C-alpha positions as CSV (number, residue, x, y, z in Angstrom):
1,M,-29.2,-25.4,-29.3
2,T,-27.8,-25.0,-25.8
3,S,-24.7,-26.6,-24.4
4,A,-24.7,-28.5,-21.1
5,S,-21.0,-27.6,-20.7
6,T,-22.0,-24.0,-20.1
7,R,-24.2,-24.8,-17.2
8,L,-23.1,-24.4,-13.6
9,A,-23.1,-27.8,-11.9
10,S,-23.6,-28.1,-8.1
11,L,-20.4,-28.8,-6.3
12,W,-22.1,-29.3,-3.0
13,D,-20.8,-32.5,-1.3
14,D,-23.3,-33.7,1.4
15,A,-20.6,-35.9,3.0
16,K,-18.4,-32.8,3.5
17,A,-21.2,-30.6,4.7
18,K,-22.8,-33.2,7.0
19,D,-21.1,-32.3,10.2
20,M,-20.6,-28.6,9.5
21,S,-22.0,-25.8,11.7
22,E,-24.1,-23.1,10.0
23,P,-21.2,-20.7,9.8
24,E,-19.0,-23.4,8.3
25,K,-21.7,-24.2,5.7
26,L,-21.7,-20.4,4.9
27,L,-18.0,-20.6,4.3
28,Y,-18.3,-23.7,2.2
29,R,-21.1,-22.2,0.1
30,S,-19.2,-18.9,-0.3
31,N,-16.1,-20.7,-1.5
32,L,-18.1,-22.8,-4.0
33,L,-19.8,-19.8,-5.4
34,G,-16.6,-17.8,-5.7
35,S,-14.8,-20.6,-7.5
36,D,-16.5,-19.9,-10.8
37,K,-16.2,-16.5,-12.5
38,R,-19.6,-17.1,-14.2
39,V,-21.1,-16.7,-10.7
40,T,-19.2,-13.7,-9.5
41,N,-16.0,-11.8,-10.2
42,Y,-13.1,-11.4,-7.8
43,G,-14.1,-9.5,-4.7
44,G,-17.7,-9.2,-6.0
45,G,-20.9,-10.2,-4.3
46,N,-21.4,-11.4,-0.8
47,T,-23.1,-14.1,1.3
48,S,-24.7,-14.4,4.7
49,A,-26.4,-16.6,7.2
50,K,-28.5,-15.9,10.3
51,V,-27.4,-18.2,13.1
52,M,-28.4,-18.7,16.7
53,E,-25.3,-18.3,18.9
54,D,-24.6,-18.3,22.6
55,D,-24.3,-14.7,23.7
56,P,-20.8,-14.4,25.5
57,L,-22.3,-12.1,28.1
58,T,-25.7,-13.6,29.0
59,G,-25.1,-17.2,27.8
60,E,-28.5,-17.0,26.2
61,K,-29.2,-17.7,22.5
62,A,-28.9,-14.7,20.2
63,E,-29.6,-14.4,16.5
64,V,-26.4,-13.4,14.8
65,L,-25.8,-12.3,11.2
66,W,-22.7,-13.8,9.6
67,V,-21.9,-11.8,6.5
68,K,-18.9,-11.3,4.3
69,G,-16.8,-8.5,5.7
70,S,-15.7,-5.3,3.9
71,G,-13.2,-5.9,1.1
72,G,-13.4,-9.7,1.1
73,D,-13.6,-12.2,-1.7
74,V,-16.1,-15.1,-1.5
75,G,-13.9,-17.4,-3.4
76,S,-11.0,-17.2,-1.0
77,I,-12.6,-16.0,2.2
78,K,-11.8,-17.8,5.5
79,M,-13.9,-17.8,8.7
80,D,-12.2,-14.7,9.9
81,G,-13.4,-12.9,6.8
82,F,-17.0,-12.7,8.0
83,S,-18.4,-10.0,10.1
84,T,-20.8,-11.0,12.9
85,L,-23.6,-8.7,14.2
86,Y,-26.5,-9.0,16.6
87,M,-29.7,-9.1,14.6
88,D,-31.7,-7.4,17.3
89,K,-29.3,-4.4,17.2
90,L,-29.4,-4.4,13.4
91,R,-33.2,-4.2,13.6
92,A,-32.9,-1.4,16.2
93,L,-30.9,0.6,13.7
94,K,-34.2,1.4,11.9
95,G,-34.9,3.8,14.7
96,K,-31.7,5.7,13.9
97,Y,-32.4,6.1,10.2
98,R,-33.0,9.7,9.1
99,G,-33.6,9.1,5.4
100,V,-31.8,8.7,2.1
101,A,-29.8,12.0,2.5
102,F,-28.3,10.6,5.7
103,E,-27.9,6.9,4.9
104,D,-24.1,6.9,4.8
105,E,-24.1,7.7,8.5
106,M,-25.6,4.3,9.2
107,V,-22.3,2.6,8.4
108,G,-21.0,4.3,11.5
109,Y,-23.5,2.4,13.6
110,L,-22.6,-1.0,12.4
111,P,-19.6,-1.5,14.8
112,H,-22.1,-1.0,17.7
113,C,-23.9,-4.1,16.5
114,T,-20.8,-6.3,16.6
115,F,-21.1,-9.8,18.1
116,N,-18.3,-11.3,20.2
117,L,-15.9,-8.4,19.6
118,N,-15.3,-9.5,16.0
119,P,-12.7,-7.1,14.5
120,R,-13.8,-7.8,10.9
121,A,-15.4,-4.5,9.6
122,A,-18.9,-4.9,8.2
123,S,-19.5,-3.9,4.6
124,I,-21.9,-1.4,3.2
125,D,-24.0,-4.3,2.0
126,T,-24.7,-5.6,5.5
127,P,-28.3,-4.1,5.6
128,L,-29.1,-5.8,2.3
129,H,-28.6,-9.2,4.0
130,A,-29.9,-8.3,7.5
131,Y,-33.4,-7.3,6.4
132,V,-34.1,-10.2,4.0
133,P,-36.3,-12.4,6.3
134,K,-34.5,-15.6,5.3
135,N,-31.7,-17.5,7.0
136,H,-29.4,-17.7,4.0
137,V,-28.8,-15.0,1.3
138,D,-26.6,-14.9,-1.7
139,H,-25.8,-11.7,-3.6
140,M,-23.9,-12.5,-6.8
141,H,-22.8,-10.7,-10.0
142,P,-23.2,-13.3,-12.7
143,D,-22.6,-11.9,-16.3
144,A,-25.8,-13.6,-17.5
145,I,-27.9,-11.8,-14.8
146,I,-26.2,-8.4,-15.2
147,A,-26.9,-8.7,-18.9
148,I,-30.5,-8.7,-17.9
149,A,-30.0,-6.0,-15.3
150,A,-28.2,-3.7,-17.7
151,S,-30.8,-4.0,-20.5
152,K,-33.3,-1.2,-21.4
153,D,-36.0,-3.8,-20.9
154,S,-34.6,-5.2,-17.7
155,K,-37.9,-5.5,-15.8
156,A,-39.7,-7.2,-18.7
157,L,-36.8,-9.6,-19.3
158,T,-36.7,-10.6,-15.7
159,Q,-40.4,-11.4,-15.8
160,E,-40.1,-13.3,-19.1
161,I,-37.2,-15.5,-17.9
162,F,-38.1,-16.1,-14.3
163,G,-41.8,-15.4,-14.0
164,D,-42.8,-14.7,-10.4
165,D,-39.9,-16.6,-8.9
166,I,-37.6,-13.7,-9.2
167,G,-38.6,-10.1,-8.7
168,W,-37.0,-6.8,-10.0
169,L,-36.0,-3.6,-8.3
170,P,-34.8,-0.4,-10.0
171,W,-31.3,0.9,-9.7
172,K,-30.4,2.1,-6.2
173,K,-26.9,2.7,-4.9
174,P,-25.9,0.0,-2.3
175,G,-26.6,1.1,1.2
176,Y,-29.2,1.3,4.0
177,E,-32.1,2.4,1.8
178,L,-31.6,-0.5,-0.5
179,G,-31.7,-2.9,2.4
180,L,-35.1,-1.5,3.4
181,W,-36.3,-1.9,-0.3
182,L,-35.3,-5.5,-0.2
183,E,-37.1,-6.1,3.1
184,K,-40.3,-4.5,1.7
185,F,-40.1,-6.6,-1.5
186,C,-39.7,-9.8,0.5
187,L,-42.7,-9.0,2.8
188,E,-44.9,-8.0,-0.2
189,N,-43.8,-11.1,-2.3
190,P,-43.4,-13.9,0.3
191,E,-43.2,-16.6,-2.5
192,A,-40.4,-14.9,-4.4
193,K,-37.0,-16.7,-4.3
194,G,-34.9,-13.6,-5.2
195,V,-34.7,-10.4,-7.0
196,V,-32.7,-8.8,-9.9
197,L,-31.3,-5.4,-9.0
198,E,-31.2,-3.1,-12.1
199,S,-27.6,-2.4,-13.2
200,H,-26.3,-4.4,-10.3
201,G,-26.8,-8.1,-9.8
202,L,-28.8,-10.9,-8.2
203,F,-30.1,-11.7,-4.7
204,T,-31.4,-15.1,-3.9
205,W,-32.5,-16.6,-0.5
206,D,-33.6,-19.7,1.4
207,D,-33.7,-21.0,4.9
208,D,-31.3,-23.9,4.1
209,A,-27.7,-23.3,3.1
210,K,-27.5,-26.0,0.4
211,A,-30.9,-25.0,-1.1
212,C,-29.8,-21.4,-1.2
213,Y,-26.6,-22.4,-3.1
214,E,-28.4,-24.6,-5.6
215,L,-31.1,-21.9,-6.1
216,T,-28.5,-19.4,-7.0
217,L,-27.0,-21.8,-9.6
218,D,-30.4,-22.6,-11.0
219,I,-31.3,-19.0,-11.5
220,I,-28.0,-18.3,-13.2
221,N,-28.4,-21.3,-15.4
222,K,-31.8,-20.2,-16.5
223,A,-30.3,-16.9,-17.6
224,I,-27.5,-18.6,-19.5
225,T,-29.9,-20.9,-21.3
226,Y,-32.1,-17.9,-22.3
227,F,-29.2,-16.0,-23.8
228,E,-27.8,-19.0,-25.6
229,E,-31.2,-19.7,-27.2
230,K,-32.0,-16.1,-28.1
231,T,-28.5,-15.2,-29.5
232,A,-27.5,-18.3,-31.2
233,D,-27.9,-16.8,-34.7
234,I,-27.1,-13.2,-33.9
235,P,-23.6,-11.9,-34.7
236,A,-22.1,-10.5,-31.5
237,F,-21.7,-6.7,-31.3
238,G,-22.9,-6.2,-34.9
239,G,-20.3,-8.6,-36.4
240,A,-16.6,-8.3,-37.0
241,V,-15.1,-5.5,-39.0
242,H,-11.4,-6.3,-38.1
243,E,-9.4,-9.5,-38.3
244,S,-7.2,-10.5,-35.4
245,L,-3.4,-10.5,-36.0
246,A,-1.6,-13.8,-35.5
247,P,-0.8,-14.5,-31.8
248,A,2.9,-13.6,-32.1
249,A,2.1,-10.4,-34.0
250,R,-0.5,-9.5,-31.3
251,R,2.2,-9.8,-28.6
252,E,4.7,-7.8,-30.7
253,I,2.2,-4.9,-31.0
254,A,1.5,-5.1,-27.3
255,S,5.2,-5.1,-26.4
256,K,5.5,-1.8,-28.3
257,L,2.4,-0.2,-26.9
258,M,2.7,-1.1,-23.3
259,P,5.9,0.7,-22.3
260,A,4.7,3.7,-24.2
261,I,1.4,3.8,-22.4
262,R,3.1,3.0,-19.1
263,G,5.2,6.0,-19.4
264,F,2.2,8.3,-19.8
265,V,0.2,6.7,-16.9
266,S,3.0,6.4,-14.3
267,G,3.1,10.1,-13.3
268,A,1.8,9.8,-9.8
269,Q,3.0,6.3,-9.2
270,H,4.5,3.5,-11.3
271,M,1.9,1.3,-12.9
272,V,2.0,-2.3,-13.9
273,G,0.3,-3.8,-17.0
274,N,-1.6,-6.8,-18.1
275,F,-2.3,-8.1,-21.6
276,D,-5.4,-10.2,-22.6
277,D,-5.9,-11.5,-26.1
278,S,-8.5,-14.1,-25.3
279,D,-11.2,-15.0,-27.8
280,T,-13.8,-13.0,-25.8
281,V,-11.7,-9.9,-25.9
282,L,-10.8,-10.2,-29.6
283,E,-14.4,-10.8,-30.5
284,F,-15.3,-7.5,-28.9
285,V,-12.4,-5.3,-30.0
286,N,-12.9,-6.5,-33.6
287,A,-16.6,-5.8,-33.7
288,K,-18.6,-3.2,-35.6
289,N,-20.3,-1.8,-32.5
290,M,-17.3,-2.0,-30.1
291,R,-16.6,1.8,-30.0
292,D,-20.3,2.7,-29.4
293,L,-20.7,0.1,-26.7
294,A,-17.4,1.0,-25.0
295,A,-18.4,4.7,-24.9
296,L,-21.5,3.8,-22.9
297,G,-19.4,2.7,-20.0
298,T,-19.9,-0.3,-17.7
299,S,-23.1,-0.9,-15.7
300,C,-22.4,-2.9,-12.6
301,P,-20.7,-0.8,-9.8
302,D,-18.1,-3.5,-9.3
303,H,-17.2,-3.2,-13.0
304,F,-16.5,0.5,-13.2
305,L,-14.9,0.8,-9.8
306,R,-12.2,-1.5,-11.3
307,T,-12.2,-0.3,-14.8
308,K,-13.2,3.4,-14.7
309,I,-16.4,4.4,-16.3
310,R,-15.2,3.7,-19.8
311,P,-12.1,2.4,-21.7
312,L,-9.8,4.1,-24.2
313,V,-9.9,2.7,-27.7
314,L,-6.6,3.0,-29.5
315,D,-6.6,4.0,-33.1
316,F,-4.9,0.8,-34.3
317,D,-5.9,-0.7,-37.6
318,P,-4.7,-4.3,-37.9
319,A,-5.1,-4.3,-41.6
320,K,-2.7,-1.4,-42.0
321,N,-0.6,-2.4,-39.0
322,N,-0.1,1.4,-38.3
323,I,1.7,0.9,-35.0
324,D,4.2,3.8,-35.6
325,E,1.3,6.1,-36.3
326,V,-0.5,5.0,-33.1
327,L,2.6,5.5,-31.0
328,A,3.1,8.9,-32.5
329,G,-0.5,9.9,-31.6
330,L,-0.6,8.2,-28.2
331,D,0.2,11.4,-26.4
332,A,-2.8,13.2,-27.9
333,Q,-5.2,10.2,-27.4
334,I,-4.3,9.9,-23.7
335,A,-4.5,13.7,-23.2
336,A,-7.9,13.7,-24.7
337,Y,-9.0,10.9,-22.4
338,R,-7.7,12.8,-19.4
339,E,-9.5,15.9,-20.4
340,D,-12.8,14.0,-20.9
341,Y,-12.4,12.4,-17.5
342,A,-11.7,15.7,-15.8
343,A,-14.8,17.2,-17.5
344,Y,-16.8,14.2,-16.2
345,Y,-15.5,15.0,-12.7
346,E,-16.4,18.7,-13.0
347,R,-19.9,17.9,-14.3
348,C,-20.7,15.5,-11.5
349,K,-18.8,16.5,-8.4
350,H,-20.4,17.6,-5.2
351,D,-19.2,20.2,-2.7
352,D,-17.8,17.4,-0.5
353,S,-16.5,15.1,-3.3
354,P,-12.9,13.8,-2.9
355,A,-10.3,15.5,-5.2
356,L,-9.9,14.3,-8.8
357,R,-8.1,11.0,-8.9
358,D,-5.8,9.6,-11.5
359,P,-7.5,10.7,-14.8
360,N,-5.8,8.1,-17.0
361,A,-7.7,5.1,-18.4
362,V,-7.4,1.7,-16.8
363,V,-8.5,-0.3,-19.9
364,Y,-7.1,0.1,-23.4
365,L,-8.8,-1.7,-26.3
366,V,-6.7,-2.4,-29.4
367,P,-8.6,-3.8,-32.5
368,G,-7.0,-7.0,-33.8
369,V,-4.7,-7.2,-30.8
370,G,-6.6,-7.4,-27.5
371,M,-6.9,-5.5,-24.2
372,I,-4.3,-3.8,-22.1
373,T,-4.9,-2.8,-18.5
374,F,-2.8,-0.8,-16.1
375,A,-3.0,-0.5,-12.3
376,K,-0.9,0.0,-9.3
377,D,0.1,-3.6,-9.1
378,R,0.0,-6.7,-11.3
379,A,-2.8,-8.5,-9.6
380,T,-5.0,-5.4,-9.8
381,A,-4.2,-4.9,-13.4
382,R,-5.2,-8.5,-14.1
383,I,-8.4,-8.3,-12.1
384,S,-9.3,-5.1,-13.8
385,G,-9.0,-6.9,-17.1
386,E,-11.2,-9.7,-15.8
387,F,-13.8,-7.2,-14.8
388,Y,-13.9,-5.7,-18.2
389,V,-14.3,-9.2,-19.7
390,N,-17.3,-9.5,-17.4
391,A,-18.5,-6.2,-18.9
392,I,-18.0,-7.5,-22.4
393,N,-20.1,-10.5,-21.6
394,V,-22.8,-8.3,-20.3
395,M,-22.8,-6.1,-23.3
396,R,-22.9,-9.1,-25.6
397,G,-26.1,-10.4,-24.0
398,S,-27.8,-7.1,-23.4
399,S,-27.2,-5.7,-26.9
400,A,-28.4,-8.9,-28.5
401,V,-31.8,-9.2,-26.8
402,S,-32.5,-5.5,-25.9
403,E,-30.5,-2.3,-25.7
404,Y,-27.4,-2.2,-23.4
405,C,-27.5,0.6,-20.9
406,G,-24.5,1.8,-19.0
407,L,-25.1,3.3,-15.5
408,P,-26.1,7.0,-15.8
409,E,-23.1,9.2,-15.5
410,Q,-24.1,10.9,-12.2
411,E,-24.9,7.6,-10.6
412,A,-21.5,6.2,-11.8
413,F,-19.7,9.2,-10.3
414,D,-21.6,8.9,-7.0
415,I,-20.3,5.4,-6.7
416,E,-16.7,6.1,-7.9
417,Y,-16.3,9.2,-5.6
418,W,-18.5,7.9,-2.8
419,L,-17.1,9.2,0.5
420,L,-17.4,5.7,2.0
421,E,-15.3,4.4,-0.9
422,E,-12.8,7.2,-0.4
423,A,-12.5,6.2,3.3
424,K,-11.8,2.6,2.3
425,L,-9.0,3.9,-0.1
426,Q,-7.5,6.0,2.7
427,R,-7.3,2.9,4.9
428,M,-5.2,1.0,2.4
429,P,-1.7,0.2,3.7
430,K,1.2,2.3,2.5
431,P,2.7,0.9,-0.7
432,K,6.0,-1.0,-0.4
433,S,9.2,0.7,-1.5
434,L,9.3,-1.0,-4.9
435,A,5.5,-1.2,-5.6
436,G,4.8,-0.8,-9.3
437,R,8.4,-1.4,-10.3
438,V,9.4,-4.1,-12.8
439,A,12.8,-5.8,-12.5
440,L,14.6,-8.0,-15.0
441,V,17.3,-10.1,-13.3
442,T,19.8,-12.0,-15.4
443,G,21.4,-15.1,-13.9
444,G,18.1,-15.2,-11.9
445,A,18.4,-18.9,-11.1
446,G,21.7,-18.5,-9.3
447,G,22.4,-17.6,-5.7
448,I,22.9,-13.9,-6.1
449,G,20.3,-13.5,-8.8
450,A,17.6,-15.4,-6.8
451,A,18.5,-13.6,-3.6
452,T,18.2,-10.2,-5.3
453,A,14.9,-11.2,-6.9
454,A,13.5,-12.3,-3.5
455,R,14.6,-8.9,-2.0
456,Y,12.8,-7.0,-4.8
457,L,9.7,-9.2,-4.5
458,Q,9.6,-8.5,-0.7
459,E,9.4,-4.8,-1.5
460,G,6.5,-5.2,-3.9
461,A,8.3,-5.3,-7.3
462,C,7.4,-7.6,-10.2
463,V,10.4,-9.7,-11.3
464,M,11.3,-11.3,-14.6
465,L,13.9,-14.0,-13.9
466,A,16.2,-14.6,-16.9
467,D,18.7,-17.5,-17.0
468,I,20.2,-20.0,-19.5
469,N,19.5,-22.9,-17.1
470,E,15.9,-23.8,-17.8
471,T,15.6,-26.4,-15.1
472,A,17.0,-24.2,-12.3
473,L,15.0,-21.3,-13.6
474,D,11.7,-23.2,-13.4
475,E,12.5,-24.3,-9.8
476,V,13.3,-20.8,-8.6
477,R,10.2,-19.3,-10.4
478,S,7.8,-21.8,-9.0
479,G,9.2,-21.3,-5.5
480,F,8.7,-17.5,-5.7
481,A,5.2,-18.0,-7.2
482,K,4.2,-20.0,-4.1
483,Q,5.8,-17.5,-1.8
484,F,4.8,-14.2,-3.4
485,G,2.0,-15.1,-5.8
486,V,1.9,-16.0,-9.5
487,D,1.1,-12.5,-10.6
488,V,4.4,-11.0,-9.7
489,V,7.0,-13.4,-11.1
490,R,7.8,-14.7,-14.5
491,S,10.8,-16.4,-16.1
492,V,12.4,-16.5,-19.5
493,V,15.2,-18.7,-20.8
494,M,17.8,-16.2,-22.2
495,N,21.4,-16.4,-23.3
496,V,22.9,-12.9,-22.7
497,T,25.2,-13.3,-25.6
498,D,22.3,-13.9,-28.1
499,E,21.1,-10.5,-29.4
500,D,17.7,-11.8,-30.5
501,A,17.1,-13.7,-27.3
502,V,17.8,-10.6,-25.2
503,A,15.4,-8.5,-27.3
504,A,12.8,-11.2,-27.1
505,A,13.2,-11.3,-23.3
506,Y,12.5,-7.6,-23.0
507,A,9.5,-7.8,-25.3
508,Y,8.1,-10.7,-23.1
509,T,8.7,-8.6,-20.0
510,S,6.9,-5.6,-21.5
511,V,3.8,-7.8,-22.4
512,E,3.8,-9.5,-19.0
513,F,4.3,-6.4,-16.8
514,G,4.2,-3.4,-19.1
515,G,7.8,-2.4,-19.2
516,V,11.1,-2.4,-17.2
517,D,12.3,-0.1,-14.4
518,I,15.2,-2.1,-13.0
519,L,17.9,-4.3,-14.7
520,V,20.1,-6.4,-12.6
521,S,22.9,-7.6,-14.9
522,N,24.2,-10.6,-13.0
523,A,24.6,-13.5,-15.4
524,G,28.1,-14.8,-15.2
525,I,30.8,-17.5,-15.4
526,A,34.2,-17.7,-13.9
527,S,37.4,-19.3,-15.1
528,S,40.9,-19.8,-13.8
529,A,44.1,-20.5,-15.7
530,P,47.6,-19.1,-16.0
531,V,47.8,-16.7,-18.9
532,E,49.9,-19.2,-21.0
533,D,47.2,-21.8,-20.5
534,T,44.3,-19.4,-21.3
535,T,42.9,-20.3,-24.7
536,L,41.4,-17.8,-27.1
537,E,38.1,-19.7,-26.6
538,L,38.3,-19.3,-22.9
539,W,39.2,-15.6,-23.2
540,N,36.3,-15.0,-25.7
541,K,33.8,-16.9,-23.5
542,N,34.6,-14.6,-20.6
543,M,34.3,-11.5,-22.8
544,D,31.1,-12.7,-24.5
545,I,29.2,-13.3,-21.2
546,L,30.7,-10.8,-18.8
547,S,31.3,-7.9,-21.2
548,T,29.2,-8.3,-24.4
549,G,26.3,-9.8,-22.4
550,Y,26.2,-6.9,-20.0
551,F,26.3,-4.5,-23.0
552,L,23.4,-6.3,-24.8
553,V,21.0,-6.5,-21.8
554,S,21.8,-2.8,-20.9
555,R,21.2,-1.6,-24.5
556,E,17.8,-3.2,-24.5
557,A,17.0,-1.8,-21.1
558,F,17.9,1.7,-22.3
559,K,15.5,1.3,-25.2
560,V,12.5,0.4,-23.0
561,M,13.4,2.9,-20.3
562,R,13.7,5.7,-22.8
563,T,10.3,4.7,-24.4
564,Q,8.7,4.9,-20.9
565,G,10.4,8.2,-20.0
566,I,10.2,7.6,-16.3
567,G,13.8,6.8,-15.5
568,G,15.2,3.5,-14.3
569,S,18.0,1.8,-12.5
570,I,20.6,-0.5,-13.9
571,V,22.7,-2.5,-11.4
572,F,25.8,-4.4,-12.5
573,V,26.9,-7.3,-10.4
574,A,30.6,-7.2,-11.2
575,S,33.4,-8.4,-8.9
576,K,36.2,-7.3,-6.6
577,N,38.3,-8.8,-9.4
578,G,37.3,-5.9,-11.6
579,L,39.3,-3.6,-9.3
580,A,41.9,-5.9,-7.8
581,A,43.8,-8.3,-10.0
582,S,44.1,-12.0,-9.1
583,P,46.6,-14.5,-10.3
584,N,45.6,-17.1,-12.9
585,A,42.3,-15.3,-13.8
586,S,43.3,-12.7,-16.4
587,A,40.3,-13.4,-18.7
588,Y,37.8,-13.1,-15.8
589,C,39.4,-10.1,-14.2
590,T,39.7,-8.2,-17.5
591,A,36.0,-8.9,-18.4
592,K,34.9,-7.8,-14.9
593,A,36.9,-4.6,-15.3
594,S,35.2,-4.0,-18.6
595,E,31.8,-4.3,-16.9
596,I,32.7,-1.6,-14.4
597,H,33.9,0.8,-17.1
598,L,30.8,0.1,-19.2
599,A,28.7,1.0,-16.2
600,R,30.5,4.4,-15.9
601,C,29.9,5.0,-19.6
602,L,26.2,4.2,-19.3
603,A,25.8,6.4,-16.2
604,L,26.9,9.3,-18.4
605,E,24.5,8.5,-21.2
606,G,21.5,7.7,-19.0
607,A,21.6,10.6,-16.5
608,E,19.6,13.0,-18.7
609,A,16.8,10.4,-18.9
610,G,16.9,9.6,-15.2
611,I,18.5,6.2,-15.8
612,R,20.9,5.5,-13.1
613,V,23.7,2.9,-13.5
614,N,25.7,1.6,-10.5
615,V,27.9,-1.4,-9.6
616,V,27.9,-3.9,-6.8
617,N,31.2,-5.7,-6.4
618,P,31.0,-9.0,-4.5
619,D,33.9,-11.2,-3.4
620,A,34.0,-14.8,-2.6
621,V,30.2,-15.5,-2.5
622,L,30.5,-19.3,-2.3
623,R,27.2,-20.3,-0.7
624,G,24.4,-20.8,-3.2
625,S,26.4,-19.4,-6.2
626,K,26.3,-21.4,-9.4
627,I,29.7,-20.4,-10.6
628,W,31.3,-22.1,-7.5
629,E,29.7,-25.5,-8.2
630,G,32.1,-26.6,-10.9
631,E,35.7,-26.2,-12.1
632,W,36.1,-22.7,-10.9
633,L,36.0,-23.8,-7.2
634,E,38.6,-26.4,-7.8
635,Q,40.8,-24.1,-9.8
636,R,40.7,-21.3,-7.2
637,A,41.3,-23.9,-4.4
638,G,44.4,-25.1,-6.4
639,T,45.6,-21.5,-7.0
640,Y,45.6,-20.8,-3.2
641,G,46.9,-24.2,-2.2
642,T,43.9,-25.4,-0.3
643,D,41.0,-27.8,-0.7
644,K,37.4,-27.0,-1.5
645,E,36.4,-27.2,2.2
646,G,39.1,-24.8,3.2
647,L,38.5,-22.2,0.5
648,E,35.6,-20.4,2.2
649,E,37.6,-20.2,5.4
650,M,40.6,-18.9,3.5
651,Y,38.5,-16.1,1.9
652,R,36.9,-15.2,5.3
653,Q,40.3,-14.9,7.0
654,R,41.7,-12.9,4.0
655,S,39.0,-10.3,4.5
656,M,39.5,-7.3,6.8
657,L,36.3,-8.0,8.7
658,K,36.8,-11.8,8.8
659,R,33.3,-12.5,7.7
660,S,31.7,-14.6,4.9
661,V,29.8,-12.8,2.1
662,L,26.4,-14.3,1.3
663,P,24.1,-13.8,-1.7
664,E,21.7,-11.9,0.6
665,D,24.4,-9.4,1.3
666,I,24.8,-8.7,-2.4
667,A,21.0,-8.5,-2.8
668,E,20.8,-5.8,-0.1
669,A,23.2,-3.6,-2.1
670,A,21.3,-4.3,-5.3
671,Y,18.1,-3.3,-3.5
672,F,19.8,0.0,-2.4
673,F,20.7,0.9,-5.9
674,A,17.2,0.0,-7.2
675,S,15.3,2.0,-4.5
676,E,14.7,5.6,-4.0
677,Q,17.3,5.5,-1.2
678,S,19.9,5.9,-3.9
679,A,17.9,8.3,-6.1
680,K,20.9,10.7,-6.2
681,S,23.5,8.0,-7.0
682,T,24.8,7.0,-10.4
683,G,28.2,5.8,-11.6
684,N,29.0,4.5,-8.2
685,I,30.5,1.3,-6.9
686,V,29.7,-0.5,-3.6
687,N,32.1,-3.3,-2.6
688,V,30.4,-6.1,-0.6
689,D,33.6,-8.1,0.1
690,A,34.0,-8.0,3.9
691,G,36.9,-5.6,3.3
692,N,39.7,-5.9,0.7
693,V,42.2,-3.1,0.7
694,Q,43.2,-3.9,-2.9
695,A,39.7,-3.2,-4.1
696,F,39.3,0.2,-2.4
697,T,38.0,2.5,-5.1
698,R,40.1,5.4,-3.9
């Protein structure tokens, strides 16, 4: 039996497309195709259209190729993401071609073919579209098609499923030669509607944009139907030999593994993690044939460029729950993977190959638990995981109907260390100052906490917002997600005085991001009362939140940071009142003084592990601060004999610089202590108070 719910449905809306130009239809088609991961993965595949345009120089009509530019994603591409090239110049390139040994030099000629001074760089796949003699071409990487393309019987399966509608070409690295192969196939098979490229993907074509789109869906649906019918009664990957742990137990194991792995893989740069325990992943990691299939590596170039040639399978046994044994042996397992990767490099390198890159695994498979991926940022880690899920789907289909074949090692190397790929990597922008760092900010829904989180996010960090106010927390998180992207910000409801809640927050952070590099301990309250009116309850509340709370979040930070072994930065947001006494605030001032001294103690303990601990002392941050919204503001106004409106002015005039202190000012100091600019500072205090002589530290 097959399920209609697994079929791709046409999303083409004739009413929307009716008045579109051909380039606009190309954009529409591209976004529709890229909206479904069954069609292509993020950044994978490309689309094109050949369009008659007015030449800006002659005014005459010229045939122009619109094709997805280098590095784009069809699902999110805009009009400026397409390269535009004169077709007559692209055809003229054939006269410059000197053969396969020189095909990479053809990329250098593509800018000479640019139409209308379009700055979008053309991709290496441009000739694959240019020389297909049809107006519209789709090149997609559907799992169901790659399962055919990666099978030992790839050619026979293609014929069995599609007949003469879809042809087949053997593996060839993308480039100019493959473009000529496609042209030759089309000319020799004029009735063919497309072609399966071995170990690569699918090409389809038509002279109409909508027809091309629907043809692509139809071909993919035929493949989906074939695999569902053929594999309905076949246990995937040889059947299960492990049982999955319960969801909470899976995350608990991941929270222990991820900081440990992160420490090993963050030598050259800090890495960020992603955890996936979806049904697809669990079916694979629990399977009898998982290790053998994983060792074969991935097939499609897009897959192994994102995931490396193969994953690392951790020696975890869910039945024994041998996590301590796995952690103890992690060093040896990772070292063995590095040695294997270095040997692969030595076997396959050429005289002009780029230097050995990071030899650590990207993908870590854990039986009974799931999949962990690490990359230079959260989005890349997530996308790498998505690509390996694609690879799992491919292996499921191929191994069920034939024999799964990974790409030959030398071919894989030649893609991974392709000089054109290296040039693309070298063009990448310089990482931001906190790229790869993970920060946990307590009091993250308040003015100072939110401003600090925003400053970190601007510099490329991932941020876990922790706060006791769930409503405010959700509002701040959703705002940051819209501004900076959903990958880089998470939130957790946490009471800093609750030992279990604090530990759970760090476990959650470790699963979501891989660990913690920066703690901003900022959660707070404020109270004002003469000492004779200060109740024990009020005194203890200040101590619980401002002293014990800072201790609890710091203790857990130390645990994670020591596990990682890559240092860290802890920033206490204390107060001028920790240095300078104020009337009618003995509980608050004493608790803040406790914070400062705790920071000094922790700076002593953390130095040998590279964990720096520093203090930012604000004063009178009224705007946006949660603690100034209630009784504290009224109490302080009463203490100084003014009203609420006059209190900020009073504080401004009291300062030496006569300036108000804002949350963003505190955030800047917190950024300094988190960044490499303060790499040689620990146990220090920065006052951000517009000048208060009583709070001078010396």
